[in-house]
C-alpha positions as CSV (number, residue, x, y, z in Angstrom):
1,M,40.2,-17.9,15.0
2,K,36.5,-17.7,14.5
3,D,36.7,-20.2,11.6
4,D,38.7,-22.6,13.8
5,A,36.0,-22.4,16.5
6,Q,33.3,-23.0,14.0
7,D,35.1,-26.0,12.5
8,A,35.6,-27.4,16.0
9,L,31.9,-27.0,16.8
10,R,31.0,-28.6,13.5
11,S,33.2,-31.6,14.3
12,L,31.5,-32.0,17.7
13,V,28.0,-32.0,16.0
14,W,28.8,-34.4,13.2
15,G,31.5,-36.5,14.8
16,T,30.8,-36.8,18.5
17,V,27.2,-36.1,19.4
18,E,25.8,-39.4,18.0
19,D,28.3,-41.5,19.9
20,R,27.8,-39.6,23.2
21,V,24.1,-39.8,23.0
22,A,24.3,-43.5,22.2
23,Q,26.4,-43.9,25.3
24,G,23.6,-42.2,27.3
25,D,25.2,-38.8,27.6
26,A,22.2,-36.6,26.5
27,A,23.5,-33.7,28.6
28,Y,26.4,-33.4,26.2
29,A,24.0,-33.0,23.2
30,H,22.2,-30.4,25.2
31,E,25.4,-28.4,25.8
32,V,26.4,-28.5,22.1
33,G,22.8,-27.6,21.0
34,S,22.8,-24.6,23.4
35,R,26.1,-23.4,21.9
36,L,24.7,-23.7,18.4
37,A,21.5,-21.8,19.4
38,A,23.5,-19.0,20.9
39,R,25.7,-18.7,17.7
40,Y,22.7,-18.8,15.5
41,A,20.9,-16.0,17.5
42,A,24.1,-13.9,17.4
43,A,24.4,-14.4,13.6
44,Q,20.8,-13.5,13.0
45,E,21.3,-10.2,15.0
46,R,24.4,-9.4,13.0
47,A,22.5,-10.1,9.8
48,R,19.7,-7.8,10.9
49,D,22.2,-5.1,11.8
50,D,23.9,-5.4,8.5
51,A,20.6,-5.2,6.7
52,R,19.7,-2.0,8.5
53,S,23.1,-0.5,7.7
54,L,22.7,-1.5,4.0
55,S,19.2,0.1,4.0
56,H,20.8,3.3,5.3
57,V,23.4,3.3,2.6
58,V,20.7,2.9,0.0
59,R,18.7,5.8,1.4
60,V,21.8,8.0,1.5
61,L,22.5,7.3,-2.2
62,A,18.9,7.6,-3.3
63,L,18.0,10.8,-1.4
64,T,21.2,12.7,-2.0
65,P,20.8,14.6,-5.3
66,G,23.4,13.9,-7.9
67,R,23.8,11.8,-11.0
68,E,26.8,9.9,-9.7
69,N,24.8,8.9,-6.6
70,V,22.2,7.3,-8.8
71,V,25.0,5.5,-10.8
72,Q,26.6,4.1,-7.7
73,L,23.2,3.0,-6.3
74,L,22.5,1.1,-9.5
75,R,25.9,-0.6,-9.2
76,L,25.1,-1.5,-5.6
77,L,21.8,-3.0,-6.7
78,D,23.7,-5.1,-9.3
79,D,26.0,-6.5,-6.6
80,R,25.1,-10.2,-5.9
81,N,25.9,-9.9,-2.2
82,A,23.7,-6.9,-1.9
83,Q,20.9,-8.7,-3.7
84,A,21.3,-11.7,-1.3
85,A,21.0,-9.3,1.7
86,H,17.6,-8.0,0.7
87,G,18.0,-5.2,3.2
88,G,16.3,-2.1,2.0
89,L,16.5,-3.1,-1.7
90,Q,12.9,-3.4,-2.6
91,P,12.5,-1.7,-6.0
92,R,9.1,-0.1,-5.1
93,S,10.6,1.8,-2.1
94,I,13.8,2.7,-3.9
95,A,11.9,4.1,-6.8
96,S,9.9,6.3,-4.4
97,L,13.1,7.6,-2.8
98,L,14.7,8.4,-6.1
99,A,11.6,10.2,-7.4
100,R,11.6,12.5,-4.3
101,S,15.2,13.8,-4.6
102,Q,16.8,13.1,-8.0
103,S,16.3,15.3,-11.1
104,V,14.2,13.8,-13.8
105,A,17.0,14.3,-16.3
106,D,19.5,12.3,-14.2
107,L,16.9,9.5,-13.7
108,V,16.2,9.4,-17.4
109,D,19.9,9.2,-18.3
110,T,20.7,6.5,-15.7
111,V,17.8,4.4,-14.7
112,F,16.1,4.4,-18.0
113,D,19.2,4.1,-20.1
114,R,19.1,0.5,-21.2
115,G,22.4,0.3,-23.0
116,A,23.3,-2.8,-21.1
117,R,21.2,-5.8,-19.8
118,D,20.4,-5.6,-16.1
119,R,17.7,-6.6,-13.6
120,H,16.1,-3.1,-13.1
121,D,12.9,-3.4,-15.0
122,E,10.8,-3.6,-11.8
123,L,12.6,-0.5,-10.6
124,R,11.9,1.3,-13.9
125,D,8.2,0.4,-13.9
126,C,7.8,1.7,-10.3
127,L,9.8,4.8,-11.0
128,F,7.9,5.5,-14.2
129,H,4.6,5.7,-12.1
130,E,6.3,7.7,-9.4
131,L,7.3,10.3,-12.0
132,V,3.8,10.3,-13.6
133,L,2.2,10.9,-10.2
134,R,4.6,13.9,-9.7
135,G,3.4,15.4,-12.9
136,V,6.3,14.6,-15.2
137,A,5.3,14.9,-18.8
138,V,6.4,11.5,-20.2
139,E,6.3,12.7,-23.8
140,D,9.1,15.2,-23.1
141,F,11.6,12.5,-22.5
142,R,12.4,9.9,-25.2
143,P,13.4,7.1,-22.8
144,L,10.2,7.5,-20.8
145,R,8.2,7.5,-24.0
146,Y,9.9,4.3,-25.0
147,W,9.3,2.7,-21.6
148,S,5.7,3.7,-21.8
149,G,5.3,1.4,-24.8
150,A,7.9,-1.2,-24.0
151,R,7.1,-2.0,-20.4
152,P,5.9,-5.6,-19.9
153,G,2.2,-6.0,-20.6
154,W,1.8,-8.8,-18.1
155,H,3.0,-6.6,-15.3
156,A,0.3,-5.4,-12.8
157,L,1.4,-1.8,-13.2
158,S,0.9,-1.9,-16.9
159,W,-2.8,-1.6,-16.3
160,L,-2.5,1.9,-15.0
161,P,-2.7,4.9,-17.4
162,A,0.7,6.3,-18.6
163,H,-0.4,9.8,-17.7
164,R,-1.6,11.5,-14.5
165,C,-5.4,12.1,-14.4
166,D,-6.6,15.4,-13.0
167,F,-8.0,13.8,-9.8
168,E,-4.5,12.3,-9.0
169,A,-2.8,15.7,-8.9
170,G,-3.0,16.1,-5.1
171,A,-1.2,12.8,-4.2
172,D,0.3,13.0,-0.7
173,F,3.8,11.5,-0.5
174,G,4.5,12.4,3.1
175,T,7.9,13.6,4.4
176,V,11.0,11.5,4.0
177,S,14.6,12.1,5.0
178,I,17.8,10.0,5.2
179,H,17.0,9.1,8.8
180,G,13.3,8.5,8.6
181,G,10.1,10.3,7.7
182,S,6.7,11.4,8.9
183,C,3.2,11.7,7.6
184,A,-0.3,12.4,8.8
185,M,-3.3,10.6,7.3
186,P,-5.9,13.1,6.0
187,T,-8.9,11.0,7.3
188,G,-10.9,13.8,9.0
189,L,-14.3,14.5,7.7
190,P,-14.4,18.0,6.0
191,A,-17.0,20.7,6.8
192,E,-17.9,21.2,3.2
193,G,-20.5,19.0,1.5
194,R,-22.0,17.8,4.8
195,V,-25.3,15.9,4.4
196,D,-25.8,14.5,7.9
197,P,-29.2,12.8,8.3
198,P,-31.4,14.3,11.0
199,T,-31.6,12.5,14.3
200,P,-33.2,10.5,15.7
201,R,-32.8,8.3,12.7
202,T,-35.1,5.4,12.0
203,A,-34.4,2.3,14.0
204,E,-35.7,0.1,11.2
205,R,-33.0,-1.9,9.4
206,S,-32.8,-2.2,5.7
207,A,-33.8,-5.5,4.0
208,L,-30.9,-5.2,1.5
209,R,-28.3,-7.9,1.7
210,D,-24.6,-7.7,1.0
211,V,-23.8,-9.2,-2.5
212,A,-20.0,-8.3,-2.7
213,T,-17.9,-11.0,-4.3
214,A,-14.5,-12.0,-2.9
215,R,-12.9,-10.3,-5.9
216,V,-14.7,-7.0,-5.3
217,Q,-14.0,-7.2,-1.5
218,E,-10.3,-7.8,-2.2
219,A,-10.1,-4.8,-4.6
220,V,-12.1,-2.4,-2.4
221,I,-9.9,-3.0,0.7
222,S,-6.6,-3.2,-1.2
223,P,-5.4,0.3,0.0
224,A,-5.9,-0.5,3.6
225,E,-4.2,-3.9,3.1
226,A,-1.3,-2.3,1.4
227,G,-1.0,0.3,4.2
228,N,-1.1,-2.4,6.8
229,W,-4.1,-0.9,8.6
230,G,-5.7,-2.5,11.6
231,D,-8.9,-3.7,9.9
232,S,-11.0,-3.0,6.8
233,A,-14.2,-4.3,5.2
234,A,-16.3,-3.9,2.1
235,W,-20.0,-4.4,1.3
236,V,-22.1,-4.1,-1.9
237,F,-25.8,-3.6,-2.0
238,R,-28.2,-3.6,-5.0
239,P,-31.5,-1.9,-4.3
240,D,-34.6,-3.0,-6.3
241,E,-35.1,0.6,-7.4
242,A,-32.8,3.5,-8.3
243,V,-31.6,5.4,-5.2
244,A,-31.2,9.2,-5.4
245,P,-28.0,10.6,-4.0
246,E,-29.9,12.5,-1.4
247,Q,-31.3,9.2,0.0
248,V,-27.9,7.7,0.6
249,P,-27.0,9.5,3.9
250,A,-30.2,8.1,5.7
251,L,-29.9,4.7,4.1
252,L,-26.3,3.9,5.0
253,P,-26.8,3.7,8.8
254,T,-29.6,1.1,8.3
255,L,-27.6,-1.3,6.1
256,P,-26.5,-4.6,7.5
257,M,-22.8,-3.6,7.9
258,A,-20.5,-4.2,10.9
259,C,-19.3,-0.7,10.7
260,V,-22.7,0.7,11.7
261,E,-23.9,-2.2,13.8
262,G,-25.2,-1.1,17.2
263,L,-25.1,2.6,16.3
264,G,-28.7,3.3,17.3
265,P,-31.0,6.2,16.1
266,T,-29.0,8.9,17.9
267,G,-25.4,7.7,17.6
268,R,-23.0,9.9,15.8
269,F,-23.1,9.3,12.0
270,E,-21.6,12.2,10.0
271,I,-21.3,12.2,6.2
272,A,-20.3,14.4,3.4
273,V,-20.6,14.3,-0.4
274,R,-17.0,14.4,-1.8
275,P,-15.5,14.9,-5.2
276,L,-13.6,12.1,-6.8
277,D,-10.2,13.7,-6.3
278,A,-10.7,13.9,-2.5
279,V,-11.7,10.2,-2.4
280,W,-8.8,9.1,-4.6
281,R,-6.3,11.0,-2.5
282,L,-7.6,9.3,0.7
283,L,-7.3,5.9,-0.9
284,F,-3.8,6.7,-2.2
285,A,-2.7,8.0,1.2
286,T,-4.1,4.9,2.9
287,A,-1.9,2.7,0.8
288,S,1.2,4.9,0.4
289,L,1.6,6.4,3.8
290,G,0.3,3.5,5.7
291,G,-1.3,3.5,9.2
292,L,0.3,4.8,12.3
293,Y,2.4,1.6,12.9
294,A,3.2,1.0,9.2
295,S,6.5,1.8,7.6
296,G,5.0,3.8,4.7
297,G,7.4,1.9,2.4
298,Y,4.8,0.6,0.0
299,G,5.8,3.1,-2.7
300,G,3.7,5.4,-4.8
301,A,3.5,3.1,-7.8
302,Y,1.7,0.2,-6.1
303,A,-0.2,2.6,-3.9
304,R,-1.5,4.2,-7.1
305,L,-2.5,0.7,-8.4
306,A,-4.3,-0.1,-5.1
307,A,-6.2,3.2,-5.1
308,W,-7.3,2.6,-8.7
309,H,-8.4,-0.9,-8.0
310,S,-10.4,0.2,-5.0
311,M,-11.9,3.1,-6.9
312,A,-12.9,0.8,-9.8
313,A,-14.5,-1.8,-7.5
314,L,-16.4,0.8,-5.4
315,S,-17.8,2.5,-8.5
316,G,-19.0,-0.8,-10.1
317,A,-16.6,-1.1,-13.0
318,P,-16.9,-4.7,-14.4
319,A,-14.2,-7.3,-14.0
320,G,-11.6,-6.9,-16.7
321,A,-12.4,-3.2,-17.2
322,S,-9.5,-1.1,-18.5
323,A,-8.3,1.9,-16.6
324,A,-10.1,4.2,-19.0
325,E,-13.4,2.3,-18.3
326,A,-12.8,2.4,-14.6
327,E,-12.2,6.1,-14.7
328,Q,-15.5,6.6,-16.5
329,Y,-17.4,4.7,-13.9
330,A,-15.6,6.6,-11.1
331,R,-16.4,10.0,-12.6
332,Q,-20.0,9.2,-13.0
333,S,-20.5,7.8,-9.5
334,T,-21.5,9.9,-6.5
335,W,-19.0,9.7,-3.6
336,F,-19.5,9.9,0.2
337,H,-17.1,10.1,3.1
338,F,-18.5,9.2,6.5
339,E,-17.6,8.7,10.1
340,S,-19.4,6.9,12.9
341,D,-19.3,6.1,16.6
342,A,-20.3,2.5,16.0
343,A,-18.0,0.1,17.9
344,W,-16.4,-1.1,14.7
345,F,-14.8,2.3,14.3
346,H,-12.5,2.6,17.3
347,N,-12.0,6.3,16.6
348,E,-8.6,6.2,18.3
349,I,-6.1,6.6,15.4
350,Y,-7.4,6.7,11.8
351,D,-10.9,5.7,10.8
352,Y,-13.1,6.5,7.8
353,G,-15.8,5.1,5.6
354,I,-16.3,5.7,1.8
355,A,-19.5,4.9,0.0
356,A,-20.1,5.1,-3.8
357,L,-23.4,5.3,-5.6
358,S,-23.0,3.8,-9.1
359,P,-23.8,5.8,-12.2
360,D,-27.1,3.9,-12.7
361,R,-27.9,4.5,-9.0
362,R,-28.7,0.8,-8.5
363,R,-25.6,-0.2,-6.6
364,I,-24.1,1.1,-3.3
365,A,-20.6,0.0,-2.4
366,V,-18.9,0.7,1.0
367,L,-15.4,0.7,2.3
368,A,-14.7,1.0,6.0
369,A,-11.2,1.2,7.4
370,T,-9.7,1.6,10.9
371,D,-6.1,1.6,12.0
372,T,-6.9,0.1,15.4
373,D,-6.6,-3.6,15.8
């Protein structure tokens, strides 16, 4: 019956409308157009509902432990109709769900078993890094060892190390269930390591100028962009002389940055020296958990990449540096975490600033992020 009605409406559109309009009956075209618009809107809503239902099925299979659940999920992902639906089928988010709930042995024997050709290399690459972040020893599983060497060199994730660095051990993955999830961004300034400059601070502004390139800015803010935060910004300054770490807290509020503009000599500016692992965890959480209004579906693999790119750019690693070189720069930099009552920081949801003093102490890079539009 529905097909008959659709055929009849199609006949009206292609066989009648032109003649009726040519005869001066524009109202007839309006009536047919209104019926088409209503059908289209209803079809879109049905499609969205089906996509949400499909996403739920995927979550049930991915988050319910069991080898057969993984097997059937892979079969579903191979289904052309499911691929066309696109609902909840992003490999990066599925990989994150699988890594949370399925045993490593089952994942190795199913996802990484390449006995037949398929389209799951993106899923494998994401899942590989999800497992690395969770401390899985790649060398203990032959298929993972193989994938470590066989994964496509052109793929963005191939730049990342195939092992978990010590500063990555505390990655926060939030809480996820079949029906949703929850997380809380660890943005608050800690009590330890505080180096707040005394107030009133100087009202004199620094003569330094921002020299950040577009490439560096893009890399620095990539975690906030990935997490769909409200706003983020990056700056780079190159002093004429080396800056001692103890000089940075007083220097930062004087720099020409929007995130401290209008702060004044007595406005709140709090800052702490932080170890690399704390900074990396904050960058990773920004990308993987997302802001208050984000879905948190970015996945751990690409969140890891965003955190590494930001860390590398903040610490001054040169363009084209390997992950090993970026790690060396990051370990030799001095890291600061700060908060401010300047207007740029709305201080309503999540807000923070990170500053890095490069190993040669001749470069200061800053990331500011707020989850308020």
